[in-house]
N, C-alpha and C positions, 0 to 999 in steps of 0.2 A: 708775762706777756706771751700770748699764743704764738707770736712770730719771732721769739727770741732764738738766737743761735744755739744757746744751751739746750732748749727744747728740741731743736732740730737734730742735734747730736744724739740726745736721749732717745728720740724716736727712730733713729737710723737703724734699720734691721740688721745690717752686718755687724754693728757694735754689739747688739744683744746676742747674736750668734757667736761672736768672738768670746764674749764673757761666759757663755754657756760652755763652750769648749775649754776655756781656761780654767773654769771651776770644775770641769769634768762632771757636768750635770745632765741628766736625761731631758730636763725641762727647765726653762728659766723665763720669767716674765717681768715686764716692767711693773713697778708698783702701781696699783690703782689709786693710791692716795694722791689727791690733788695738791697737797702741801708737802708731804714727805717723799714724794717720788723723785723730784729733782729740785734742788735749791742751792742757794749760796749760803756759806757760813762766813760771817765777818767778825773777827776778833780784834778789838781795839785796845791799844796800849793805854790810852788815857783813862780807860775804865778798868784796866787790869783783867780784861776778859780771859776766861779759861773754860775748859770743859773737863770736869772731874772724871776720875776713873769710873768706867761703866762698860756694860755690854750693850750692843745694839739689839733692837727688836727685829730689825730686818736682817736677813741672813747674809746678803751680799751687797757690796756697794763698790762704786768706782769713784775715786776722788781725784780731782785735778787741782793742783796748787796753782793759784793765780798770782798771789802776792805774799811776800814775806818781808820781814825786817831782820836781817842777819844780826845775831847776837842779842835779840830782844825777846826771847821766849817764843811761844807759839809752836813749840815742838810737838810733833805727833810721837807718842810713846805707846808701846804695846807689849803685852806678854803673849807670845804665840800659843795658840791652842790651850789656853789656861782655864777654860770654863769649869772643867771637872775639879781641878786643883783648888780653885777659888771657892767653888760651891762646897767643898769638903772642909774648908778652913772654919775653925770654931770662933774666930774673932777677927776684927779688923787688923789687930797687930800681927796676926799670922799672915793675912793678906799683904800687909805692908812689907813683911820680911820677904815674901815671895817676889814682890815688886822690886825691892832693893837688890835681890840676887839676880833677877833675870829680865828687867825691863830693857827693851831695845828702843833706840832712837835713830831711825834712819834719817839721812840728810835729804830733805825735801826742799827743792828750790822751785821758783816759778816755772811752770811747764812740767813738773814732775807729775806723773800719773801713777796711782797705786790702786791695786785691786785688793779688797779686804773683806774677810768673813768676820764681821764685827760681833756676831752673836756668839762666836767661839773664843774670841781673844779679848781680854780685858785691855782697855785702852783709854787714852786721854789726850787732851791738848794742854800743854803746860801754860801757865800764865803769860800773857803778852805784856811786856813792860814798856814798850814804846812802839810807835808805828802801827801797822796793821798786818794781820794774817787773813787772807781771803782764799777760800777754796770753794769749788763746785762739787756737789755730791749728787751722784746718780744712783738710785736705789733699785735693786732687782730682787725678785722673790721667786720661790719655788712653787707657790700656790697661786694660780691665776685668780685675780680679783682681790688679793690681799691688800689690806689697808692698815694704817697705824691705829692703835687703840686710843681711847679718849684721854687716858693719862699722858701718853706720849705727845699727843697733839697739844695738850695744855702746857706741858713742860717746855716744849721746844718751839711751838708756833703760837 
């Protein structure tokens, strides 16, 4: 909806300026993608929803946790600045060993806000076993006019 509070926050220029400063970037733009720029992620325990280990195509995002079910999965887990290490791994078993040694799981509660460079850090959302995990994602890019590619649009939207 064009009049949503989430879109209003996303379009608020002081937020973009804050993120540009926080990420120490000379330029930062809102994603030009009508689907992937700003959206809600809903993970439902009745379906065992999860999001497997991956890197984002967008470089920077802001995530706002809106709802969790304590003790029911839906944990955000990541490996900081792991792109190079994962790219050099010869097999998934090597990647799994890296995950087992260094994955971090921050405590994120409703109202938690985190800034994330998802193209540089392998990450996932663990399976939700009951209840729901809901978050809002606001995506920003370094290249003005950048949009998601067809593969990503089909996979996530």
